[in-house]
Jmol script that loads the backbone (N, CA, C; Angstrom):
load data "model"
ATOM      1  N   MET A   1       0.938  -0.766  -0.092  1.00  0.00           N
ATOM      2  CA  MET A   1      -0.333   0.195  -0.214  1.00  0.00           C
ATOM      3  C   MET A   1       0.630   1.249   0.005  1.00  0.00           C
ATOM      4  N   GLN A   2       2.312   1.520   0.947  1.00  0.00           N
ATOM      5  CA  GLN A   2       3.023   2.420   0.858  1.00  0.00           C
ATOM      6  C   GLN A   2       3.568   2.870  -0.205  1.00  0.00           C
ATOM      7  N   PHE A   3       3.793   1.831  -1.214  1.00  0.00           N
ATOM      8  CA  PHE A   3       4.284   1.873  -2.680  1.00  0.00           C
ATOM      9  C   PHE A   3       3.761   2.773  -3.079  1.00  0.00           C
ATOM     10  N   LEU A   4       2.144   2.134  -3.253  1.00  0.00           N
ATOM     11  CA  LEU A   4       1.282   2.840  -4.526  1.00  0.00           C
ATOM     12  C   LEU A   4       0.994   4.180  -4.158  1.00  0.00           C
ATOM     13  N   ILE A   5       1.169   4.590  -2.582  1.00  0.00           N
ATOM     14  CA  ILE A   5       1.236   6.202  -2.765  1.00  0.00           C
ATOM     15  C   ILE A   5       1.790   6.691  -2.494  1.00  0.00           C
ATOM     16  N   LEU A   6       3.766   5.797  -2.819  1.00  0.00           N
ATOM     17  CA  LEU A   6       4.919   6.495  -3.030  1.00  0.00           C
ATOM     18  C   LEU A   6       4.912   7.047  -4.630  1.00  0.00           C
ATOM     19  N   TRP A   7       4.106   5.894  -5.552  1.00  0.00           N
ATOM     20  CA  TRP A   7       4.043   6.053  -6.984  1.00  0.00           C
ATOM     21  C   TRP A   7       3.315   6.871  -7.831  1.00  0.00           C
ATOM     22  N   VAL A   8       2.203   6.901  -6.845  1.00  0.00           N
ATOM     23  CA  VAL A   8       1.164   7.909  -7.447  1.00  0.00           C
ATOM     24  C   VAL A   8       2.020   9.353  -7.074  1.00  0.00           C
ATOM     25  N   ALA A   9       2.155   9.709  -6.242  1.00  0.00           N
ATOM     26  CA  ALA A   9       2.878  10.972  -5.671  1.00  0.00           C
ATOM     27  C   ALA A   9       4.154  11.000  -6.523  1.00  0.00           C
ATOM     28  N   VAL A  10       4.846  10.055  -6.759  1.00  0.00           N
ATOM     29  CA  VAL A  10       6.055  10.474  -8.249  1.00  0.00           C
ATOM     30  C   VAL A  10       5.502  10.590  -9.349  1.00  0.00           C
ATOM     31  N   PHE A  11       4.344   9.962  -9.927  1.00  0.00           N
ATOM     32  CA  PHE A  11       3.443  10.448 -11.002  1.00  0.00           C
ATOM     33  C   PHE A  11       2.821  11.634 -11.137  1.00  0.00           C
ATOM     34  N   ALA A  12       1.960  11.981  -9.743  1.00  0.00           N
ATOM     35  CA  ALA A  12       1.523  13.111  -9.876  1.00  0.00           C
ATOM     36  C   ALA A  12       2.866  14.524  -9.827  1.00  0.00           C
ATOM     37  N   ILE A  13       3.321  14.419  -8.916  1.00  0.00           N
ATOM     38  CA  ILE A  13       4.520  15.344  -8.917  1.00  0.00           C
ATOM     39  C   ILE A  13       5.425  15.651 -10.186  1.00  0.00           C
ATOM     40  N   GLN A  14       5.425  14.967 -11.250  1.00  0.00           N
ATOM     41  CA  GLN A  14       6.147  14.646 -12.449  1.00  0.00           C
ATOM     42  C   GLN A  14       5.046  15.209 -13.295  1.00  0.00           C
ATOM     43  N   GLY A  15       3.635  15.482 -13.538  1.00  0.00           N
ATOM     44  CA  GLY A  15       2.895  16.018 -14.151  1.00  0.00           C
ATOM     45  C   GLY A  15       2.191  14.515 -14.977  1.00  0.00           C
ATOM     46  N   GLY A  16       2.086  13.418 -14.754  1.00  0.00           N
ATOM     47  CA  GLY A  16       1.761  12.279 -15.772  1.00  0.00           C
ATOM     48  C   GLY A  16       2.628  11.987 -16.682  1.00  0.00           C
ATOM     49  N   ALA A  17       3.832  12.613 -16.847  1.00  0.00           N
ATOM     50  CA  ALA A  17       4.725  12.239 -17.767  1.00  0.00           C
ATOM     51  C   ALA A  17       6.327  10.870 -16.766  1.00  0.00           C
ATOM     52  N   SER A  18       5.024   9.607 -17.346  1.00  0.00           N
ATOM     53  CA  SER A  18       5.534   8.427 -16.861  1.00  0.00           C
ATOM     54  C   SER A  18       7.404   7.809 -17.362  1.00  0.00           C
ATOM     55  N   ASP A  19       7.605   8.918 -18.145  1.00  0.00           N
ATOM     56  CA  ASP A  19       9.320   8.246 -18.471  1.00  0.00           C
ATOM     57  C   ASP A  19      10.006   8.939 -18.022  1.00  0.00           C
ATOM     58  N   LEU A  20       9.851   9.893 -17.327  1.00  0.00           N
ATOM     59  CA  LEU A  20      11.242  10.114 -15.963  1.00  0.00           C
ATOM     60  C   LEU A  20      11.328   9.182 -15.026  1.00  0.00           C
ATOM     61  N   VAL A  21      10.323   8.665 -14.326  1.00  0.00           N
ATOM     62  CA  VAL A  21      10.469   7.738 -13.277  1.00  0.00           C
ATOM     63  C   VAL A  21       9.604   6.766 -13.318  1.00  0.00           C
ATOM     64  N   THR A  22       9.977   5.461 -14.047  1.00  0.00           N
ATOM     65  CA  THR A  22       9.115   4.366 -14.529  1.00  0.00           C
ATOM     66  C   THR A  22       8.518   3.668 -12.861  1.00  0.00           C
ATOM     67  N   PHE A  23       7.828   2.937 -13.131  1.00  0.00           N
ATOM     68  CA  PHE A  23       6.973   2.324 -12.022  1.00  0.00           C
ATOM     69  C   PHE A  23       7.939   1.354 -11.313  1.00  0.00           C
ATOM     70  N   VAL A  24       8.739   0.659 -12.378  1.00  0.00           N
ATOM     71  CA  VAL A  24       9.903  -0.272 -11.693  1.00  0.00           C
ATOM     72  C   VAL A  24      10.991   0.779 -11.250  1.00  0.00           C
ATOM     73  N   GLU A  25      11.396   2.162 -11.718  1.00  0.00           N
ATOM     74  CA  GLU A  25      12.334   2.292 -10.545  1.00  0.00           C
ATOM     75  C   GLU A  25      11.434   2.841  -9.909  1.00  0.00           C
ATOM     76  N   ALA A  26      10.731   3.483  -9.424  1.00  0.00           N
ATOM     77  CA  ALA A  26       9.870   3.879  -8.532  1.00  0.00           C
ATOM     78  C   ALA A  26       9.778   2.793  -7.249  1.00  0.00           C
ATOM     79  N   LEU A  27       9.593   1.743  -7.398  1.00  0.00           N
ATOM     80  CA  LEU A  27       9.726   0.093  -6.563  1.00  0.00           C
ATOM     81  C   LEU A  27      11.036   0.290  -6.164  1.00  0.00           C
ATOM     82  N   VAL A  28      12.042   0.122  -7.296  1.00  0.00           N
ATOM     83  CA  VAL A  28      13.522   0.239  -6.718  1.00  0.00           C
ATOM     84  C   VAL A  28      13.523   1.404  -5.474  1.00  0.00           C
ATOM     85  N   ALA A  29      13.366   2.241  -5.658  1.00  0.00           N
ATOM     86  CA  ALA A  29      13.515   3.486  -4.716  1.00  0.00           C
ATOM     87  C   ALA A  29      12.807   2.967  -3.467  1.00  0.00           C
ATOM     88  N   TYR A  30      11.899   2.524  -3.475  1.00  0.00           N
ATOM     89  CA  TYR A  30      10.779   2.195  -2.546  1.00  0.00           C
ATOM     90  C   TYR A  30      11.423   0.880  -1.551  1.00  0.00           C
ATOM     91  N   ALA A  31      12.457   0.200  -2.168  1.00  0.00           N
ATOM     92  CA  ALA A  31      12.941  -1.239  -1.551  1.00  0.00           C
ATOM     93  C   ALA A  31      13.492  -0.651  -0.750  1.00  0.00           C
ATOM     94  N   PHE A  32      14.871  -0.093  -1.454  1.00  0.00           N
ATOM     95  CA  PHE A  32      16.035   0.418  -1.085  1.00  0.00           C
ATOM     96  C   PHE A  32      15.638   1.178   0.167  1.00  0.00           C
ATOM     97  N   GLY A  33      14.790   2.317  -0.042  1.00  0.00           N
ATOM     98  CA  GLY A  33      14.560   2.846   1.299  1.00  0.00           C
ATOM     99  C   GLY A  33      14.242   2.407   2.169  1.00  0.00           C
ATOM    100  N   ARG A  34      13.333   1.396   2.066  1.00  0.00           N
ATOM    101  CA  ARG A  34      12.635   0.285   3.089  1.00  0.00           C
ATOM    102  C   ARG A  34      13.682  -0.530   3.833  1.00  0.00           C
ATOM    103  N   LEU A  35      14.947  -0.645   3.002  1.00  0.00           N
ATOM    104  CA  LEU A  35      16.462  -0.972   3.655  1.00  0.00           C
ATOM    105  C   LEU A  35      17.025  -0.330   4.512  1.00  0.00           C
ATOM    106  N   ALA A  36      16.548   0.989   3.998  1.00  0.00           N
ATOM    107  CA  ALA A  36      17.389   1.908   4.804  1.00  0.00           C
ATOM    108  C   ALA A  36      16.898   2.264   6.406  1.00  0.00           C
ATOM    109  N   SER A  37      15.334   1.719   6.354  1.00  0.00           N
ATOM    110  CA  SER A  37      14.873   1.733   8.263  1.00  0.00           C
ATOM    111  C   SER A  37      15.476   0.669   8.864  1.00  0.00           C
ATOM    112  N   PHE A  38      16.269  -0.150   8.363  1.00  0.00           N
ATOM    113  CA  PHE A  38      17.037  -0.598   9.030  1.00  0.00           C
ATOM    114  C   PHE A  38      17.959  -0.219  10.058  1.00  0.00           C
ATOM    115  N   ILE A  39      18.037   1.407   9.490  1.00  0.00           N
ATOM    116  CA  ILE A  39      19.217   1.539  10.221  1.00  0.00           C
ATOM    117  C   ILE A  39      18.097   2.510  11.611  1.00  0.00           C
ATOM    118  N   PRO A  40      18.608   2.342  12.722  1.00  0.00           N
ATOM    119  CA  PRO A  40      17.619   2.635  13.782  1.00  0.00           C
ATOM    120  C   PRO A  40      18.264   4.090  13.990  1.00  0.00           C
ATOM    121  N   VAL A  41      18.257   5.254  13.593  1.00  0.00           N
ATOM    122  CA  VAL A  41      19.169   6.432  14.198  1.00  0.00           C
ATOM    123  C   VAL A  41      17.252   7.081  14.325  1.00  0.00           C
ATOM    124  N   THR A  42      16.427   7.309  13.618  1.00  0.00           N
ATOM    125  CA  THR A  42      15.391   7.888  13.764  1.00  0.00           C
ATOM    126  C   THR A  42      14.208   6.977  14.320  1.00  0.00           C
ATOM    127  N   PRO A  43      12.536   7.647  14.759  1.00  0.00           N
ATOM    128  CA  PRO A  43      11.846   6.114  14.931  1.00  0.00           C
ATOM    129  C   PRO A  43      11.328   6.236  13.765  1.00  0.00           C
ATOM    130  N   GLY A  44      10.601   5.448  13.232  1.00  0.00           N
ATOM    131  CA  GLY A  44      10.143   5.097  12.053  1.00  0.00           C
ATOM    132  C   GLY A  44      11.098   5.452  10.632  1.00  0.00           C
ATOM    133  N   GLY A  45      12.235   5.520  10.973  1.00  0.00           N
ATOM    134  CA  GLY A  45      13.055   6.074   9.615  1.00  0.00           C
ATOM    135  C   GLY A  45      12.434   7.311   9.064  1.00  0.00           C
ATOM    136  N   LEU A  46      12.038   8.470   9.792  1.00  0.00           N
ATOM    137  CA  LEU A  46      12.094   9.744   9.680  1.00  0.00           C
ATOM    138  C   LEU A  46      13.303  10.228   9.274  1.00  0.00           C
ATOM    139  N   GLY A  47      13.523  10.642   8.180  1.00  0.00           N
ATOM    140  CA  GLY A  47      14.620  11.271   7.387  1.00  0.00           C
ATOM    141  C   GLY A  47      15.513  10.476   6.879  1.00  0.00           C
ATOM    142  N   THR A  48      15.721   8.987   7.591  1.00  0.00           N
ATOM    143  CA  THR A  48      17.132   8.418   6.565  1.00  0.00           C
ATOM    144  C   THR A  48      15.888   7.713   5.714  1.00  0.00           C
ATOM    145  N   VAL A  49      15.357   7.149   5.831  1.00  0.00           N
ATOM    146  CA  VAL A  49      14.236   6.629   4.986  1.00  0.00           C
ATOM    147  C   VAL A  49      14.024   7.522   3.635  1.00  0.00           C
ATOM    148  N   ASP A  50      13.513   8.212   4.055  1.00  0.00           N
ATOM    149  CA  ASP A  50      13.057  10.063   2.672  1.00  0.00           C
ATOM    150  C   ASP A  50      14.377  10.226   2.283  1.00  0.00           C
ATOM    151  N   ALA A  51      15.729  10.246   3.019  1.00  0.00           N
ATOM    152  CA  ALA A  51      16.928  11.069   2.231  1.00  0.00           C
ATOM    153  C   ALA A  51      17.302   9.863   1.239  1.00  0.00           C
ATOM    154  N   ALA A  52      16.924   8.389   1.568  1.00  0.00           N
ATOM    155  CA  ALA A  52      17.553   7.466   0.355  1.00  0.00           C
ATOM    156  C   ALA A  52      16.432   7.243  -0.342  1.00  0.00           C
ATOM    157  N   ILE A  53      15.508   7.132  -0.299  1.00  0.00           N
ATOM    158  CA  ILE A  53      14.441   7.110  -1.579  1.00  0.00           C
ATOM    159  C   ILE A  53      14.411   8.578  -2.480  1.00  0.00           C
ATOM    160  N   THR A  54      14.872   9.886  -1.811  1.00  0.00           N
ATOM    161  CA  THR A  54      14.989  10.366  -2.500  1.00  0.00           C
ATOM    162  C   THR A  54      16.137  10.826  -3.347  1.00  0.00           C
ATOM    163  N   ALA A  55      17.082  10.303  -2.800  1.00  0.00           N
ATOM    164  CA  ALA A  55      18.838  10.087  -3.495  1.00  0.00           C
ATOM    165  C   ALA A  55      18.232   8.979  -4.627  1.00  0.00           C
ATOM    166  N   ILE A  56      17.737   7.631  -4.422  1.00  0.00           N
ATOM    167  CA  ILE A  56      17.598   7.121  -5.496  1.00  0.00           C
ATOM    168  C   ILE A  56      17.038   7.785  -6.530  1.00  0.00           C
ATOM    169  N   LEU A  57      15.768   8.431  -6.285  1.00  0.00           N
ATOM    170  CA  LEU A  57      14.609   8.791  -7.612  1.00  0.00           C
ATOM    171  C   LEU A  57      15.746  10.146  -8.339  1.00  0.00           C
ATOM    172  N   VAL A  58      16.652  10.596  -7.468  1.00  0.00           N
ATOM    173  CA  VAL A  58      16.960  11.802  -8.150  1.00  0.00           C
ATOM    174  C   VAL A  58      18.162  11.204  -9.247  1.00  0.00           C
ATOM    175  N   ALA A  59      18.907   9.460  -8.701  1.00  0.00           N
ATOM    176  CA  ALA A  59      20.003   9.030  -9.199  1.00  0.00           C
ATOM    177  C   ALA A  59      19.226   8.485 -10.809  1.00  0.00           C
ATOM    178  N   LEU A  60      17.693   7.965 -10.477  1.00  0.00           N
ATOM    179  CA  LEU A  60      16.907   7.519 -11.621  1.00  0.00           C
ATOM    180  C   LEU A  60      16.356   8.478 -12.415  1.00  0.00           C
ATOM    181  N   GLY A  61      16.754   9.847 -12.006  1.00  0.00           N
ATOM    182  CA  GLY A  61      16.313  10.535 -13.183  1.00  0.00           C
ATOM    183  C   GLY A  61      15.111  11.917 -12.385  1.00  0.00           C
ATOM    184  N   ALA A  62      14.555  11.751 -11.392  1.00  0.00           N
ATOM    185  CA  ALA A  62      13.577  12.456 -11.443  1.00  0.00           C
ATOM    186  C   ALA A  62      14.813  14.005 -10.847  1.00  0.00           C
ATOM    187  N   ALA A  63      13.914  15.114 -11.004  1.00  0.00           N
ATOM    188  CA  ALA A  63      14.384  16.251 -10.368  1.00  0.00           C
ATOM    189  C   ALA A  63      14.589  15.920  -9.120  1.00  0.00           C
ATOM    190  N   ASN A  64      15.591  17.354  -8.280  1.00  0.00           N
ATOM    191  CA  ASN A  64      15.708  16.945  -6.933  1.00  0.00           C
ATOM    192  C   ASN A  64      14.160  17.670  -6.483  1.00  0.00           C
ATOM    193  N   ILE A  65      13.570  18.845  -6.626  1.00  0.00           N
ATOM    194  CA  ILE A  65      12.677  19.416  -6.134  1.00  0.00           C
ATOM    195  C   ILE A  65      11.545  18.330  -6.385  1.00  0.00           C
ATOM    196  N   ASP A  66      11.463  17.400  -7.544  1.00  0.00           N
ATOM    197  CA  ASP A  66      10.741  16.953  -7.356  1.00  0.00           C
ATOM    198  C   ASP A  66      10.264  15.491  -6.882  1.00  0.00           C
ATOM    199  N   ALA A  67      11.639  15.165  -6.734  1.00  0.00           N
ATOM    200  CA  ALA A  67      11.813  13.360  -5.617  1.00  0.00           C
ATOM    201  C   ALA A  67      11.399  14.252  -4.245  1.00  0.00           C
ATOM    202  N   LEU A  68      11.872  15.411  -4.084  1.00  0.00           N
ATOM    203  CA  LEU A  68      11.714  15.347  -2.508  1.00  0.00           C
ATOM    204  C   LEU A  68      10.198  15.880  -2.049  1.00  0.00           C
ATOM    205  N   ALA A  69       9.301  16.255  -3.011  1.00  0.00           N
ATOM    206  CA  ALA A  69       7.900  16.580  -3.036  1.00  0.00           C
ATOM    207  C   ALA A  69       7.499  15.527  -2.956  1.00  0.00           C
ATOM    208  N   ALA A  70       7.948  14.781  -4.107  1.00  0.00           N
ATOM    209  CA  ALA A  70       6.823  13.124  -4.056  1.00  0.00           C
ATOM    210  C   ALA A  70       7.062  12.251  -2.618  1.00  0.00           C
ATOM    211  N   VAL A  71       8.283  12.147  -1.797  1.00  0.00           N
ATOM    212  CA  VAL A  71       8.324  11.555  -0.685  1.00  0.00           C
ATOM    213  C   VAL A  71       8.034  12.443   0.513  1.00  0.00           C
ATOM    214  N   ARG A  72       7.921  13.464   0.265  1.00  0.00           N
ATOM    215  CA  ARG A  72       7.062  14.810   1.433  1.00  0.00           C
ATOM    216  C   ARG A  72       5.486  14.046   1.393  1.00  0.00           C
ATOM    217  N   VAL A  73       5.338  13.974  -0.193  1.00  0.00           N
ATOM    218  CA  VAL A  73       3.643  13.442  -0.050  1.00  0.00           C
ATOM    219  C   VAL A  73       3.364  12.100   0.399  1.00  0.00           C
ATOM    220  N   TRP A  74       4.503  11.440   0.471  1.00  0.00           N
ATOM    221  CA  TRP A  74       3.987   9.894   0.247  1.00  0.00           C
ATOM    222  C   TRP A  74       4.456   9.860   2.084  1.00  0.00           C
ATOM    223  N   ARG A  75       5.371  10.441   2.794  1.00  0.00           N
ATOM    224  CA  ARG A  75       5.677  10.395   3.982  1.00  0.00           C
ATOM    225  C   ARG A  75       4.457  11.123   4.740  1.00  0.00           C
ATOM    226  N   ALA A  76       3.494  12.021   4.417  1.00  0.00           N
ATOM    227  CA  ALA A  76       2.417  12.857   4.955  1.00  0.00           C
ATOM    228  C   ALA A  76       1.643  11.605   4.790  1.00  0.00           C
ATOM    229  N   LEU A  77       1.045  11.271   3.622  1.00  0.00           N
ATOM    230  CA  LEU A  77       0.030  10.141   3.429  1.00  0.00           C
ATOM    231  C   LEU A  77       0.076   9.099   4.463  1.00  0.00           C
ATOM    232  N   THR A  78       1.435   8.486   4.666  1.00  0.00           N
ATOM    233  CA  THR A  78       1.323   7.300   5.392  1.00  0.00           C
ATOM    234  C   THR A  78       1.615   7.320   6.591  1.00  0.00           C
ATOM    235  N   TYR A  79       2.462   8.565   7.146  1.00  0.00           N
ATOM    236  CA  TYR A  79       2.671   8.476   8.145  1.00  0.00           C
ATOM    237  C   TYR A  79       1.809   9.257   9.361  1.00  0.00           C
ATOM    238  N   PHE A  80       1.023  10.356   9.020  1.00  0.00           N
ATOM    239  CA  PHE A  80       0.596  11.110  10.073  1.00  0.00           C
ATOM    240  C   PHE A  80      -1.230  10.720   9.763  1.00  0.00           C
ATOM    241  N   PRO A  81      -1.953   9.752   9.052  1.00  0.00           N
ATOM    242  CA  PRO A  81      -3.116   9.342   9.584  1.00  0.00           C
ATOM    243  C   PRO A  81      -3.116   8.294  11.051  1.00  0.00           C
ATOM    244  N   GLN A  82      -2.041   7.700  11.060  1.00  0.00           N
ATOM    245  CA  GLN A  82      -1.599   6.731  12.416  1.00  0.00           C
ATOM    246  C   GLN A  82      -1.160   7.972  13.552  1.00  0.00           C
ATOM    247  N   VAL A  83      -0.603   8.809  13.142  1.00  0.00           N
ATOM    248  CA  VAL A  83      -0.461   9.930  14.342  1.00  0.00           C
ATOM    249  C   VAL A  83      -1.557  10.241  14.764  1.00  0.00           C
ATOM    250  N   PHE A  84      -2.349  10.965  14.293  1.00  0.00           N
ATOM    251  CA  PHE A  84      -4.069  11.115  14.240  1.00  0.00           C
ATOM    252  C   PHE A  84      -4.566  10.606  14.968  1.00  0.00           C
ATOM    253  N   ILE A  85      -4.983   8.718  14.401  1.00  0.00           N
ATOM    254  CA  ILE A  85      -5.779   8.124  15.010  1.00  0.00           C
ATOM    255  C   ILE A  85      -5.444   7.688  15.984  1.00  0.00           C
ATOM    256  N   GLY A  86      -4.215   7.296  16.469  1.00  0.00           N
ATOM    257  CA  GLY A  86      -3.350   7.109  17.926  1.00  0.00           C
ATOM    258  C   GLY A  86      -3.801   8.333  18.661  1.00  0.00           C
ATOM    259  N   ILE A  87      -3.380   9.380  18.130  1.00  0.00           N
ATOM    260  CA  ILE A  87      -4.142  10.809  19.536  1.00  0.00           C
ATOM    261  C   ILE A  87      -5.989  10.788  19.722  1.00  0.00           C
ATOM    262  N   GLY A  88      -6.388  10.330  18.854  1.00  0.00           N
ATOM    263  CA  GLY A  88      -8.002  10.300  18.797  1.00  0.00           C
ATOM    264  C   GLY A  88      -7.957   8.575  19.804  1.00  0.00           C
ATOM    265  N   THR A  89      -7.474   7.799  19.888  1.00  0.00           N
ATOM    266  CA  THR A  89      -7.632   6.546  20.597  1.00  0.00           C
ATOM    267  C   THR A  89      -7.193   6.952  22.017  1.00  0.00           C
ATOM    268  N   PHE A  90      -6.437   7.793  21.882  1.00  0.00           N
ATOM    269  CA  PHE A  90      -5.424   8.027  23.601  1.00  0.00           C
ATOM    270  C   PHE A  90      -6.160   8.909  24.012  1.00  0.00           C
ATOM    271  N   LEU A  91      -7.258   9.807  23.406  1.00  0.00           N
ATOM    272  CA  LEU A  91      -8.135  10.860  23.998  1.00  0.00           C
ATOM    273  C   LEU A  91      -9.449  10.214  24.609  1.00  0.00           C
ATOM    274  N   PHE A  92     -10.336   8.918  23.569  1.00  0.00           N
ATOM    275  CA  PHE A  92     -10.758   8.530  23.831  1.00  0.00           C
ATOM    276  C   PHE A  92     -10.396   7.530  24.973  1.00  0.00           C
ATOM    277  N   TRP A  93      -9.613   7.006  25.037  1.00  0.00           N
ATOM    278  CA  TRP A  93      -9.359   6.249  26.364  1.00  0.00           C
ATOM    279  C   TRP A  93      -9.173   6.896  27.508  1.00  0.00           C
ATOM    280  N   ARG A  94      -8.414   7.874  27.489  1.00  0.00           N
ATOM    281  CA  ARG A  94      -8.307   8.942  28.864  1.00  0.00           C
ATOM    282  C   ARG A  94      -9.634   9.123  29.176  1.00  0.00           C
ATOM    283  N   ARG A  95     -10.977   9.626  28.240  1.00  0.00           N
ATOM    284  CA  ARG A  95     -11.540  10.032  28.368  1.00  0.00           C
ATOM    285  C   ARG A  95     -12.806   8.819  29.343  1.00  0.00           C
ATOM    286  N   LYS A  96     -12.846   7.641  28.783  1.00  0.00           N
ATOM    287  CA  LYS A  96     -12.983   6.236  29.360  1.00  0.00           C
ATOM    288  C   LYS A  96     -12.837   6.124  30.859  1.00  0.00           C
ATOM    289  N   GLN A  97     -11.635   6.467  31.019  1.00  0.00           N
ATOM    290  CA  GLN A  97     -10.794   6.322  31.918  1.00  0.00           C
ATOM    291  C   GLN A  97     -11.109   6.813  33.378  1.00  0.00           C
ATOM    292  N   SER A  98     -11.450   8.139  32.852  1.00  0.00           N
ATOM    293  CA  SER A  98     -11.662   9.618  34.006  1.00  0.00           C
ATOM    294  C   SER A  98     -13.205   9.164  34.252  1.00  0.00           C
ATOM    295  N   LYS A  99     -13.880   8.281  33.469  1.00  0.00           N
ATOM    296  CA  LYS A  99     -15.264   8.790  33.954  1.00  0.00           C
ATOM    297  C   LYS A  99     -15.707   7.296  34.411  1.00  0.00           C
ATOM    298  N   ALA A 100     -15.095   6.478  34.238  1.00  0.00           N
ATOM    299  CA  ALA A 100     -14.638   4.757  35.355  1.00  0.00           C
ATOM    300  C   ALA A 100     -14.108   4.900  36.659  1.00  0.00           C
ATOM    301  N   ALA A 101     -13.272   6.035  36.774  1.00  0.00           N
ATOM    302  CA  ALA A 101     -12.634   6.382  38.247  1.00  0.00           C
ATOM    303  C   ALA A 101     -13.837   7.066  38.835  1.00  0.00           C
TER     304      ALA A 101
END
end "model"
wireframe off; spacefill off
backbone 0.3
color backbone group
């Protein structure tokens, strides 16, 4: 699912021009980016995975700003919904606990 979000972001940022970074090249960038997540520098690979995917997309022919924008869109669509669901769940749990007490 995350790869498809990355591919849609890359495709949209390129303006639909699929000749710049192809589907397979985006898959390669995503796969190597996920390998970078094994380096436990930051939680969730925040920053290390982004840098790896951006660098690989640039090496495969994307413009610097396009690759960075696509990775930022991908990160926002895959990272932040989980954070907001977690915050909502935590607040619901706290409210339920305060009523029980």
